[in-house]
N, C-alpha and C positions, 0 to 999 in steps of 0.2 A: 504494500500500500504506500503510495507516495506521501512524502511529508509536505508540510505547508510550503516550504521553499520550492520544492519541485513543482507543486501545483501552481504557484504564482508564476514561476519561470515559464512553465508550459503555456499558461494563459497569456502571458505577456508576449511570447513569441507568436502565438496564434493571432493576437490582436494586431501586432506589428505587420505580419504578413497580409492580413486582411486590409489594413490601411494602405499598404504599398499597392496591392492589387487594385483597390478602388482608385488610387491616384493614377495608376497605369491605364485603367479603363477610361479615365477622363481625358487622356491624351488623344488628340485627333490630328495633330500635325507633328512634324519633326521638331518644330520649335517648342511645342508643348513638352515633348519628350526631353529635349535638351534642357529646358528649364527644370523639369522634374529631376533629371540627372544631377544638375547643379545643386538643387535643394538637398538631395540625399548625400551628395559629396560633402556639402557643408555640415550636415548633421553628423556624418561619420568623423569629419575632422574635429568637430566640437567634442565628440565623445573621446577622442584621443587625448584631449587636454584636461 
């Protein structure tokens, strides 16, 4: 049986994947995709700091 930490981690990953999928579905042009890519690159860079 998973502990609280594992449950929270699993739910957080599922939520993040769903959010990314919804963002990708909103892309209708290459420019939209490039803006989204920049957004996630910035988020990843912020996570490193």
